[in-house]
Structure formats: C-alpha cells, structure tokens
GULUMBA-847713 format. One record per atom (N, C-alpha, C, O): x, y, z; residue in three letters; residue number from 0; atom name. Coordinates in steps of 0.1 Angstrom, whole numbers. Each point is the difference from the previous one (the first is absolute). Layout:
<r xx="X" yy="Y" zz="Z" res="ALA" n="NUM" atom="CA"/>
...
//
This chain:
<r xx="697" yy="1002" zz="680" res="MET" n="0" atom="N"/>
<r xx="8" yy="9" zz="10" res="MET" n="0" atom="CA"/>
<r xx="-6" yy="4" zz="9" res="MET" n="0" atom="C"/>
<r xx="-9" yy="8" zz="-4" res="MET" n="0" atom="O"/>
<r xx="9" yy="-13" zz="20" res="GLN" n="1" atom="N"/>
<r xx="-10" yy="0" zz="9" res="GLN" n="1" atom="CA"/>
<r xx="-4" yy="8" zz="5" res="GLN" n="1" atom="C"/>
<r xx="3" yy="11" zz="-3" res="GLN" n="1" atom="O"/>
<r xx="-15" yy="-14" zz="16" res="ALA" n="2" atom="N"/>
<r xx="-5" yy="12" zz="2" res="ALA" n="2" atom="CA"/>
<r xx="6" yy="2" zz="9" res="ALA" n="2" atom="C"/>
<r xx="5" yy="-7" zz="8" res="ALA" n="2" atom="O"/>
<r xx="-7" yy="24" zz="-7" res="GLY" n="3" atom="N"/>
<r xx="14" yy="9" zz="9" res="GLY" n="3" atom="CA"/>
<r xx="10" yy="5" zz="-3" res="GLY" n="3" atom="C"/>
<r xx="5" yy="9" zz="6" res="GLY" n="3" atom="O"/>
<r xx="1" yy="-18" zz="-23" res="GLY" n="4" atom="N"/>
<r xx="7" yy="7" zz="-4" res="GLY" n="4" atom="CA"/>
<r xx="12" yy="5" zz="6" res="GLY" n="4" atom="C"/>
<r xx="3" yy="11" zz="-1" res="GLY" n="4" atom="O"/>
<r xx="7" yy="-23" zz="10" res="SER" n="5" atom="N"/>
<r xx="9" yy="5" zz="10" res="SER" n="5" atom="CA"/>
<r xx="9" yy="-16" zz="-2" res="SER" n="5" atom="C"/>
<r xx="6" yy="-6" zz="9" res="SER" n="5" atom="O"/>
<r xx="-10" yy="1" zz="-23" res="GLN" n="6" atom="N"/>
<r xx="13" yy="-9" zz="-3" res="GLN" n="6" atom="CA"/>
<r xx="14" yy="4" zz="-2" res="GLN" n="6" atom="C"/>
<r xx="11" yy="-6" zz="3" res="GLN" n="6" atom="O"/>
<r xx="-13" yy="21" zz="-12" res="GLY" n="7" atom="N"/>
<r xx="20" yy="-5" zz="3" res="GLY" n="7" atom="CA"/>
<r xx="4" yy="11" zz="8" res="GLY" n="7" atom="C"/>
<r xx="12" yy="3" zz="-1" res="GLY" n="7" atom="O"/>
<r xx="-18" yy="2" zz="10" res="LEU" n="8" atom="N"/>
<r xx="4" yy="12" zz="14" res="LEU" n="8" atom="CA"/>
<r xx="8" yy="-8" zz="6" res="LEU" n="8" atom="C"/>
<r xx="-4" yy="-11" zz="0" res="LEU" n="8" atom="O"/>
<r xx="18" yy="16" zz="7" res="LYS" n="9" atom="N"/>
<r xx="10" yy="-6" zz="13" res="LYS" n="9" atom="CA"/>
<r xx="1" yy="6" zz="11" res="LYS" n="9" atom="C"/>
<r xx="0" yy="12" zz="-2" res="LYS" n="9" atom="O"/>
<r xx="-1" yy="-14" zz="11" res="PRO" n="10" atom="N"/>
<r xx="2" yy="5" zz="9" res="PRO" n="10" atom="CA"/>
<r xx="10" yy="11" zz="2" res="PRO" n="10" atom="C"/>
<r xx="10" yy="-6" zz="-5" res="PRO" n="10" atom="O"/>
<r xx="-6" yy="16" zz="10" res="ARG" n="11" atom="N"/>
<r xx="11" yy="9" zz="-4" res="ARG" n="11" atom="CA"/>
<r xx="10" yy="-9" zz="8" res="ARG" n="11" atom="C"/>
<r xx="9" yy="-5" zz="-6" res="ARG" n="11" atom="O"/>
<r xx="-11" yy="1" zz="22" res="TRP" n="12" atom="N"/>
<r xx="11" yy="-4" zz="7" res="TRP" n="12" atom="CA"/>
<r xx="9" yy="-12" zz="-11" res="TRP" n="12" atom="C"/>
<r xx="12" yy="-1" zz="-2" res="TRP" n="12" atom="O"/>
<r xx="-19" yy="-6" zz="-1" res="ARG" n="13" atom="N"/>
<r xx="4" yy="-12" zz="-11" res="ARG" n="13" atom="CA"/>
<r xx="9" yy="2" zz="-17" res="ARG" n="13" atom="C"/>
<r xx="0" yy="-10" zz="-7" res="ARG" n="13" atom="O"/>
<r xx="4" yy="18" zz="3" res="VAL" n="14" atom="N"/>
<r xx="5" yy="9" zz="-10" res="VAL" n="14" atom="CA"/>
<r xx="19" yy="-1" zz="4" res="VAL" n="14" atom="C"/>
<r xx="8" yy="9" zz="3" res="VAL" n="14" atom="O"/>
<r xx="-9" yy="-20" zz="-5" res="GLY" n="15" atom="N"/>
<r xx="15" yy="-4" zz="-4" res="GLY" n="15" atom="CA"/>
<r xx="6" yy="3" zz="13" res="GLY" n="15" atom="C"/>
<r xx="-7" yy="-1" zz="10" res="GLY" n="15" atom="O"/>
<r xx="24" yy="4" zz="-8" res="TRP" n="16" atom="N"/>
<r xx="6" yy="8" zz="12" res="TRP" n="16" atom="CA"/>
<r xx="4" yy="16" zz="-2" res="TRP" n="16" atom="C"/>
<r xx="11" yy="4" zz="3" res="TRP" n="16" atom="O"/>
<r xx="-24" yy="4" zz="-10" res="HIS" n="17" atom="N"/>
<r xx="-2" yy="11" zz="1" res="HIS" n="17" atom="CA"/>
<r xx="-4" yy="7" zz="10" res="HIS" n="17" atom="C"/>
<r xx="-12" yy="-2" zz="1" res="HIS" n="17" atom="O"/>
<r xx="16" yy="9" zz="8" res="VAL" n="18" atom="N"/>
<r xx="-6" yy="5" zz="18" res="VAL" n="18" atom="CA"/>
<r xx="-1" yy="16" zz="-12" res="VAL" n="18" atom="C"/>
<r xx="7" yy="7" zz="-7" res="VAL" n="18" atom="O"/>
<r xx="-22" yy="-7" zz="15" res="ASP" n="19" atom="N"/>
<r xx="0" yy="18" zz="-3" res="ASP" n="19" atom="CA"/>
<r xx="8" yy="6" zz="11" res="ASP" n="19" atom="C"/>
<r xx="2" yy="-4" zz="11" res="ASP" n="19" atom="O"/>
<r xx="2" yy="16" zz="-17" res="TRP" n="20" atom="N"/>
<r xx="10" yy="12" zz="8" res="TRP" n="20" atom="CA"/>
<r xx="-5" yy="3" zz="14" res="TRP" n="20" atom="C"/>
<r xx="6" yy="2" zz="11" res="TRP" n="20" atom="O"/>
<r xx="-22" yy="-3" zz="-15" res="ARG" n="21" atom="N"/>
<r xx="-6" yy="7" zz="14" res="ARG" n="21" atom="CA"/>
<r xx="6" yy="-8" zz="13" res="ARG" n="21" atom="C"/>
<r xx="3" yy="3" zz="11" res="ARG" n="21" atom="O"/>
<r xx="-4" yy="-16" zz="-17" res="VAL" n="22" atom="N"/>
<r xx="6" yy="-11" zz="13" res="VAL" n="22" atom="CA"/>
<r xx="15" yy="5" zz="7" res="VAL" n="22" atom="C"/>
<r xx="-1" yy="1" zz="12" res="VAL" n="22" atom="O"/>
<r xx="14" yy="3" zz="-19" res="TYR" n="23" atom="N"/>
<r xx="8" yy="4" zz="-1" res="TYR" n="23" atom="CA"/>
<r xx="-1" yy="16" zz="9" res="TYR" n="23" atom="C"/>
<r xx="4" yy="1" zz="11" res="TYR" n="23" atom="O"/>
<r xx="-8" yy="5" zz="-16" res="LEU" n="24" atom="N"/>
<r xx="-7" yy="10" zz="4" res="LEU" n="24" atom="CA"/>
<r xx="-5" yy="2" zz="18" res="LEU" n="24" atom="C"/>
<r xx="4" yy="7" zz="8" res="LEU" n="24" atom="O"/>
<r xx="-12" yy="-16" zz="-8" res="ALA" n="25" atom="N"/>
<r xx="-8" yy="-3" zz="13" res="ALA" n="25" atom="CA"/>
<r xx="10" yy="-6" zz="8" res="ALA" n="25" atom="C"/>
<r xx="4" yy="7" zz="10" res="ALA" n="25" atom="O"/>
<r xx="1" yy="-16" zz="-12" res="ALA" n="26" atom="N"/>
<r xx="10" yy="-9" zz="7" res="ALA" n="26" atom="CA"/>
<r xx="14" yy="14" zz="6" res="ALA" n="26" atom="C"/>
<r xx="7" yy="-2" zz="10" res="ALA" n="26" atom="O"/>
<r xx="-5" yy="15" zz="-17" res="LEU" n="27" atom="N"/>
<r xx="13" yy="2" zz="-2" res="LEU" n="27" atom="CA"/>
<r xx="-10" yy="17" zz="14" res="LEU" n="27" atom="C"/>
<r xx="7" yy="6" zz="8" res="LEU" n="27" atom="O"/>
<r xx="-25" yy="-1" zz="-11" res="ALA" n="28" atom="N"/>
<r xx="-3" yy="7" zz="11" res="ALA" n="28" atom="CA"/>
<r xx="3" yy="-10" zz="15" res="ALA" n="28" atom="C"/>
<r xx="7" yy="4" zz="9" res="ALA" n="28" atom="O"/>
<r xx="-13" yy="-15" zz="-8" res="LEU" n="29" atom="N"/>
<r xx="3" yy="-8" zz="11" res="LEU" n="29" atom="CA"/>
<r xx="13" yy="0" zz="2" res="LEU" n="29" atom="C"/>
<r xx="0" yy="5" zz="12" res="LEU" n="29" atom="O"/>
<r xx="13" yy="-7" zz="-15" res="CYS" n="30" atom="N"/>
<r xx="10" yy="-1" zz="7" res="CYS" n="30" atom="CA"/>
<r xx="5" yy="21" zz="4" res="CYS" n="30" atom="C"/>
<r xx="7" yy="6" zz="9" res="CYS" n="30" atom="O"/>
<r xx="-13" yy="-4" zz="-18" res="GLY" n="31" atom="N"/>
<r xx="3" yy="12" zz="3" res="GLY" n="31" atom="CA"/>
<r xx="-8" yy="10" zz="13" res="GLY" n="31" atom="C"/>
<r xx="5" yy="9" zz="7" res="GLY" n="31" atom="O"/>
<r xx="-20" yy="-13" zz="-5" res="VAL" n="32" atom="N"/>
<r xx="-5" yy="2" zz="12" res="VAL" n="32" atom="CA"/>
<r xx="3" yy="-11" zz="14" res="VAL" n="32" atom="C"/>
<r xx="-5" yy="3" zz="10" res="VAL" n="32" atom="O"/>
<r xx="13" yy="-14" zz="-11" res="THR" n="33" atom="N"/>
<r xx="3" yy="-7" zz="9" res="THR" n="33" atom="CA"/>
<r xx="19" yy="8" zz="5" res="THR" n="33" atom="C"/>
<r xx="7" yy="-3" zz="10" res="THR" n="33" atom="O"/>
<r xx="-6" yy="10" zz="-18" res="ALA" n="34" atom="N"/>
<r xx="16" yy="5" zz="0" res="ALA" n="34" atom="CA"/>
<r xx="-5" yy="12" zz="9" res="ALA" n="34" atom="C"/>
<r xx="7" yy="1" zz="10" res="ALA" n="34" atom="O"/>
<r xx="-18" yy="9" zz="-11" res="LEU" n="35" atom="N"/>
<r xx="-5" yy="10" zz="0" res="LEU" n="35" atom="CA"/>
<r xx="-1" yy="-4" zz="18" res="LEU" n="35" atom="C"/>
<r xx="4" yy="7" zz="9" res="LEU" n="35" atom="O"/>
<r xx="-11" yy="-18" zz="-9" res="VAL" n="36" atom="N"/>
<r xx="-8" yy="-1" zz="9" res="VAL" n="36" atom="CA"/>
<r xx="7" yy="-4" zz="15" res="VAL" n="36" atom="C"/>
<r xx="-3" yy="3" zz="12" res="VAL" n="36" atom="O"/>
<r xx="15" yy="-11" zz="-18" res="TYR" n="37" atom="N"/>
<r xx="13" yy="-3" zz="7" res="TYR" n="37" atom="CA"/>
<r xx="13" yy="9" zz="6" res="TYR" n="37" atom="C"/>
<r xx="10" yy="-1" zz="8" res="TYR" n="37" atom="O"/>
<r xx="-16" yy="10" zz="-19" res="SER" n="38" atom="N"/>
<r xx="16" yy="8" zz="-2" res="SER" n="38" atom="CA"/>
<r xx="10" yy="8" zz="14" res="SER" n="38" atom="C"/>
<r xx="11" yy="5" zz="-1" res="SER" n="38" atom="O"/>
<r xx="-23" yy="-5" zz="16" res="ASN" n="39" atom="N"/>
<r xx="4" yy="6" zz="4" res="ASN" n="39" atom="CA"/>
<r xx="2" yy="-4" zz="14" res="ASN" n="39" atom="C"/>
<r xx="-2" yy="5" zz="11" res="ASN" n="39" atom="O"/>
<r xx="7" yy="-22" zz="-17" res="SER" n="40" atom="N"/>
<r xx="5" yy="-10" zz="7" res="SER" n="40" atom="CA"/>
<r xx="9" yy="-4" zz="-2" res="SER" n="40" atom="C"/>
<r xx="6" yy="-8" zz="7" res="SER" n="40" atom="O"/>
<r xx="0" yy="16" zz="-21" res="PHE" n="41" atom="N"/>
<r xx="18" yy="-5" zz="-6" res="PHE" n="41" atom="CA"/>
<r xx="10" yy="6" zz="8" res="PHE" n="41" atom="C"/>
<r xx="11" yy="-4" zz="1" res="PHE" n="41" atom="O"/>
<r xx="-16" yy="15" zz="7" res="GLN" n="42" atom="N"/>
<r xx="15" yy="9" zz="7" res="GLN" n="42" atom="CA"/>
<r xx="-8" yy="-4" zz="13" res="GLN" n="42" atom="C"/>
<r xx="-5" yy="11" zz="1" res="GLN" n="42" atom="O"/>
<r xx="1" yy="-17" zz="8" res="ALA" n="43" atom="N"/>
<r xx="1" yy="-8" zz="7" res="ALA" n="43" atom="CA"/>
<r xx="9" yy="-9" zz="6" res="ALA" n="43" atom="C"/>
<r xx="1" yy="-10" zz="-7" res="ALA" n="43" atom="O"/>
<r xx="8" yy="8" zz="20" res="GLY" n="44" atom="N"/>
<r xx="11" yy="-5" zz="4" res="GLY" n="44" atom="CA"/>
<r xx="-9" yy="-17" zz="6" res="GLY" n="44" atom="C"/>
<r xx="-11" yy="-2" zz="6" res="GLY" n="44" atom="O"/>
<r xx="21" yy="-5" zz="-10" res="PHE" n="45" atom="N"/>
<r xx="-7" yy="-13" zz="11" res="PHE" n="45" atom="CA"/>
<r xx="-4" yy="0" zz="16" res="PHE" n="45" atom="C"/>
<r xx="7" yy="3" zz="9" res="PHE" n="45" atom="O"/>
<r xx="-19" yy="-7" zz="-10" res="ALA" n="46" atom="N"/>
<r xx="-6" yy="-1" zz="12" res="ALA" n="46" atom="CA"/>
<r xx="8" yy="-8" zz="10" res="ALA" n="46" atom="C"/>
<r xx="9" yy="-9" zz="-1" res="ALA" n="46" atom="O"/>
<r xx="-15" yy="16" zz="15" res="LEU" n="47" atom="N"/>
<r xx="5" yy="-13" zz="10" res="LEU" n="47" atom="CA"/>
<r xx="16" yy="-5" zz="-4" res="LEU" n="47" atom="C"/>
<r xx="10" yy="7" zz="-2" res="LEU" n="47" atom="O"/>
<r xx="-11" yy="-23" zz="0" res="ASP" n="48" atom="N"/>
<r xx="6" yy="-8" zz="4" res="ASP" n="48" atom="CA"/>
<r xx="4" yy="-9" zz="-14" res="ASP" n="48" atom="C"/>
<r xx="7" yy="-10" zz="-2" res="ASP" n="48" atom="O"/>
<r xx="-16" yy="22" zz="-10" res="ASN" n="49" atom="N"/>
<r xx="10" yy="-2" zz="-18" res="ASN" n="49" atom="CA"/>
<r xx="16" yy="1" zz="1" res="ASN" n="49" atom="C"/>
<r xx="8" yy="-9" zz="-4" res="ASN" n="49" atom="O"/>
<r xx="-5" yy="21" zz="12" res="LYS" n="50" atom="N"/>
<r xx="17" yy="5" zz="4" res="LYS" n="50" atom="CA"/>
<r xx="3" yy="-18" zz="-4" res="LYS" n="50" atom="C"/>
<r xx="0" yy="-8" zz="-10" res="LYS" n="50" atom="O"/>
<r xx="4" yy="7" zz="21" res="THR" n="51" atom="N"/>
<r xx="1" yy="-11" zz="9" res="THR" n="51" atom="CA"/>
<r xx="5" yy="-14" zz="-14" res="THR" n="51" atom="C"/>
<r xx="12" yy="-3" zz="-4" res="THR" n="51" atom="O"/>
<r xx="-24" yy="-3" zz="0" res="LEU" n="52" atom="N"/>
<r xx="-2" yy="-6" zz="-7" res="LEU" n="52" atom="CA"/>
<r xx="-1" yy="-3" zz="-8" res="LEU" n="52" atom="C"/>
<r xx="-2" yy="-12" zz="-2" res="LEU" n="52" atom="O"/>
<r xx="3" yy="21" zz="-7" res="LEU" n="53" atom="N"/>
<r xx="-2" yy="9" zz="-12" res="LEU" n="53" atom="CA"/>
<r xx="17" yy="6" zz="-4" res="LEU" n="53" atom="C"/>
<r xx="9" yy="-8" zz="-3" res="LEU" n="53" atom="O"/>
<r xx="-8" yy="17" zz="5" res="LEU" n="54" atom="N"/>
<r xx="12" yy="4" zz="-1" res="LEU" n="54" atom="CA"/>
<r xx="14" yy="-3" zz="5" res="LEU" n="54" atom="C"/>
<r xx="10" yy="7" zz="-3" res="LEU" n="54" atom="O"/>
<r xx="-9" yy="-17" zz="10" res="ARG" n="55" atom="N"/>
<r xx="10" yy="-6" zz="7" res="ARG" n="55" atom="CA"/>
<r xx="6" yy="-15" zz="0" res="ARG" n="55" atom="C"/>
<r xx="9" yy="-7" zz="6" res="ARG" n="55" atom="O"/>
<r xx="-23" yy="4" zz="-16" res="ASP" n="56" atom="N"/>
<r xx="-4" yy="-17" zz="-5" res="ASP" n="56" atom="CA"/>
<r xx="14" yy="-4" zz="-10" res="ASP" n="56" atom="C"/>
<r xx="-1" yy="4" zz="-12" res="ASP" n="56" atom="O"/>
<r xx="15" yy="-12" zz="17" res="ALA" n="57" atom="N"/>
<r xx="9" yy="-1" zz="-14" res="ALA" n="57" atom="CA"/>
<r xx="-7" yy="-8" zz="-7" res="ALA" n="57" atom="C"/>
<r xx="6" yy="-1" zz="-10" res="ALA" n="57" atom="O"/>
<r xx="-17" yy="-8" zz="10" res="ARG" n="58" atom="N"/>
<r xx="-5" yy="-9" zz="-7" res="ARG" n="58" atom="CA"/>
<r xx="-6" yy="4" zz="-10" res="ARG" n="58" atom="C"/>
<r xx="-2" yy="-7" zz="-9" res="ARG" n="58" atom="O"/>
<r xx="-1" yy="17" zz="10" res="ILE" n="59" atom="N"/>
<r xx="-12" yy="10" zz="-16" res="ILE" n="59" atom="CA"/>
<r xx="16" yy="2" zz="-4" res="ILE" n="59" atom="C"/>
<r xx="7" yy="-10" zz="3" res="ILE" n="59" atom="O"/>
<r xx="-1" yy="17" zz="-7" res="ARG" n="60" atom="N"/>
<r xx="14" yy="4" zz="-3" res="ARG" n="60" atom="CA"/>
<r xx="3" yy="-10" zz="-9" res="ARG" n="60" atom="C"/>
<r xx="-2" yy="5" zz="-11" res="ARG" n="60" atom="O"/>
<r xx="6" yy="-15" zz="9" res="ASP" n="61" atom="N"/>
<r xx="7" yy="-7" zz="-11" res="ASP" n="61" atom="CA"/>
<r xx="-13" yy="-10" zz="-3" res="ASP" n="61" atom="C"/>
<r xx="-9" yy="-2" zz="9" res="ASP" n="61" atom="O"/>
<r xx="8" yy="-7" zz="-24" res="ALA" n="62" atom="N"/>
<r xx="-10" yy="-5" zz="-3" res="ALA" n="62" atom="CA"/>
<r xx="12" yy="-13" zz="-1" res="ALA" n="62" atom="C"/>
<r xx="9" yy="-2" zz="-8" res="ALA" n="62" atom="O"/>
<r xx="-12" yy="-3" zz="17" res="THR" n="63" atom="N"/>
<r xx="10" yy="-21" zz="-2" res="THR" n="63" atom="CA"/>
<r xx="-3" yy="-5" zz="9" res="THR" n="63" atom="C"/>
<r xx="-6" yy="6" zz="10" res="THR" n="63" atom="O"/>
<r xx="8" yy="-18" zz="-9" res="GLY" n="64" atom="N"/>
<r xx="-5" yy="-11" zz="1" res="GLY" n="64" atom="CA"/>
<r xx="-3" yy="-1" zz="16" res="GLY" n="64" atom="C"/>
<r xx="-10" yy="-4" zz="7" res="GLY" n="64" atom="O"/>
<r xx="21" yy="7" zz="-5" res="ALA" n="65" atom="N"/>
<r xx="1" yy="2" zz="16" res="ALA" n="65" atom="CA"/>
<r xx="-4" yy="10" zz="8" res="ALA" n="65" atom="C"/>
<r xx="3" yy="-1" zz="12" res="ALA" n="65" atom="O"/>
<r xx="-14" yy="14" zz="-18" res="ASN" n="66" atom="N"/>
<r xx="-7" yy="9" zz="6" res="ASN" n="66" atom="CA"/>
<r xx="-15" yy="-4" zz="2" res="ASN" n="66" atom="C"/>
<r xx="-8" yy="1" zz="9" res="ASN" n="66" atom="O"/>
<r xx="8" yy="-9" zz="-23" res="LEU" n="67" atom="N"/>
<r xx="-11" yy="-4" zz="-2" res="LEU" n="67" atom="CA"/>
<r xx="-2" yy="-13" zz="11" res="LEU" n="67" atom="C"/>
<r xx="-10" yy="2" zz="7" res="LEU" n="67" atom="O"/>
<r xx="18" yy="-12" zz="-4" res="ALA" n="68" atom="N"/>
<r xx="-7" yy="-11" zz="10" res="ALA" n="68" atom="CA"/>
<r xx="5" yy="11" zz="15" res="ALA" n="68" atom="C"/>
<r xx="-5" yy="-2" zz="11" res="ALA" n="68" atom="O"/>
<r xx="11" yy="8" zz="-13" res="LEU" n="69" atom="N"/>
<r xx="-8" yy="8" zz="16" res="LEU" n="69" atom="CA"/>
<r xx="-9" yy="2" zz="0" res="LEU" n="69" atom="C"/>
<r xx="-8" yy="-7" zz="6" res="LEU" n="69" atom="O"/>
<r xx="5" yy="17" zz="-14" res="ILE" n="70" atom="N"/>
<r xx="-19" yy="7" zz="-3" res="ILE" n="70" atom="CA"/>
<r xx="-5" yy="-15" zz="4" res="ILE" n="70" atom="C"/>
<r xx="1" yy="-1" zz="12" res="ILE" n="70" atom="O"/>
<r xx="-5" yy="-10" zz="-19" res="LEU" n="71" atom="N"/>
<r xx="-6" yy="-9" zz="4" res="LEU" n="71" atom="CA"/>
<r xx="-2" yy="-6" zz="9" res="LEU" n="71" atom="C"/>
<r xx="-11" yy="-4" zz="5" res="LEU" n="71" atom="O"/>
<r xx="27" yy="4" zz="0" res="GLN" n="72" atom="N"/>
<r xx="-4" yy="-6" zz="14" res="GLN" n="72" atom="CA"/>
<r xx="-3" yy="5" zz="11" res="GLN" n="72" atom="C"/>
<r xx="-6" yy="-7" zz="8" res="GLN" n="72" atom="O"/>
<r xx="11" yy="22" zz="-5" res="HIS" n="73" atom="N"/>
<r xx="-2" yy="2" zz="12" res="HIS" n="73" atom="CA"/>
<r xx="-14" yy="11" zz="-5" res="HIS" n="73" atom="C"/>
<r xx="-6" yy="1" zz="-11" res="HIS" n="73" atom="O"/>
<r xx="2" yy="8" zz="26" res="THR" n="74" atom="N"/>
<r xx="-11" yy="3" zz="-2" res="THR" n="74" atom="CA"/>
<r xx="2" yy="17" zz="-3" res="THR" n="74" atom="C"/>
<r xx="10" yy="7" zz="0" res="THR" n="74" atom="O"/>
<r xx="-22" yy="-4" zz="-2" res="TYR" n="75" atom="N"/>
<r xx="2" yy="17" zz="-3" res="TYR" n="75" atom="CA"/>
<r xx="12" yy="7" zz="9" res="TYR" n="75" atom="C"/>
<r xx="9" yy="7" zz="-3" res="TYR" n="75" atom="O"/>
<r xx="-12" yy="-11" zz="15" res="TRP" n="76" atom="N"/>
<r xx="9" yy="12" zz="11" res="TRP" n="76" atom="CA"/>
<r xx="15" yy="-6" zz="-1" res="TRP" n="76" atom="C"/>
<r xx="9" yy="4" zz="7" res="TRP" n="76" atom="O"/>
<r xx="-6" yy="-12" zz="-14" res="TRP" n="77" atom="N"/>
<r xx="12" yy="-3" zz="1" res="TRP" n="77" atom="CA"/>
<r xx="9" yy="11" zz="-3" res="TRP" n="77" atom="C"/>
<r xx="-2" yy="9" zz="-8" res="TRP" n="77" atom="O"/>
<r xx="16" yy="-11" zz="16" res="PRO" n="78" atom="N"/>
<r xx="4" yy="-4" zz="12" res="PRO" n="78" atom="CA"/>
<r xx="-2" yy="9" zz="7" res="PRO" n="78" atom="C"/>
<r xx="9" yy="2" zz="8" res="PRO" n="78" atom="O"/>
<r xx="-19" yy="7" zz="-6" res="TYR" n="79" atom="N"/>
<r xx="-3" yy="11" zz="14" res="TYR" n="79" atom="CA"/>
<r xx="-10" yy="-11" zz="11" res="TYR" n="79" atom="C"/>
<r xx="3" yy="-5" zz="10" res="TYR" n="79" atom="O"/>
<r xx="-9" yy="6" zz="-15" res="GLY" n="80" atom="N"/>
<r xx="-15" yy="-5" zz="10" res="GLY" n="80" atom="CA"/>
<r xx="-3" yy="-14" zz="-8" res="GLY" n="80" atom="C"/>
<r xx="-10" yy="-1" zz="-6" res="GLY" n="80" atom="O"/>
<r xx="19" yy="-9" zz="7" res="GLU" n="81" atom="N"/>
<r xx="-6" yy="-16" zz="-3" res="GLU" n="81" atom="CA"/>
<r xx="-3" yy="-8" zz="11" res="GLU" n="81" atom="C"/>
<r xx="10" yy="-5" zz="4" res="GLU" n="81" atom="O"/>
<r xx="-22" yy="2" zz="3" res="SER" n="82" atom="N"/>
<r xx="-4" yy="-2" zz="3" res="SER" n="82" atom="CA"/>
<r xx="1" yy="-19" zz="7" res="SER" n="82" atom="C"/>
<r xx="1" yy="-4" zz="11" res="SER" n="82" atom="O"/>
<r xx="-4" yy="-4" zz="-25" res="GLY" n="83" atom="N"/>
<r xx="-3" yy="-12" zz="-1" res="GLY" n="83" atom="CA"/>
<r xx="-13" yy="-7" zz="6" res="GLY" n="83" atom="C"/>
<r xx="0" yy="-10" zz="8" res="GLY" n="83" atom="O"/>
<r xx="-7" yy="17" zz="-12" res="LEU" n="84" atom="N"/>
<r xx="-14" yy="1" zz="3" res="LEU" n="84" atom="CA"/>
<r xx="-5" yy="-8" zz="-17" res="LEU" n="84" atom="C"/>
<r xx="-12" yy="-1" zz="-3" res="LEU" n="84" atom="O"/>
//
C-alpha cells in the first residue's frame, strides 16, 4: 500500500453515469427562479414594430421550403420595410 492510502478512491464525478439527485434539484431550482424573474413579461404584448413583423408575417405560419427560402433570401423587415442596403 502506498503512503497516503488514496489508492482505491475515485472522484465523485467519475463514478459511472450516475448523477446525484442534487444536480437535478439545482437545475430545477434554477429554472424556477428564471421563470419567476421573467414572469411579469409573459403577459406583456408585443412592443413597437414587433406586432407588424411577427404577427402578420406569413412566412412563419407554415414550415415549408418556400417559406424557408423567403426567410433566408430577404431581410428581417421584408415585406414591410426592405430598403436594399
């Protein structure tokens, strides 16, 4: 046996695929705190031009190849304010 007696000890984070339940609890608590912090913004409406850009944009209604092509070929402001710059 070697001096120090640490021959058979393994680090806690390397013991198989087992994850301590405290890690899950910490992740759940973090998600809960994040939701609580942002909870007042969930009821807010769209600000400024977002109503026009998001709610009236037909490209985001259906997941089709044509809509994907329109999204990739045009600017964020299309069709309401594309300037060509």
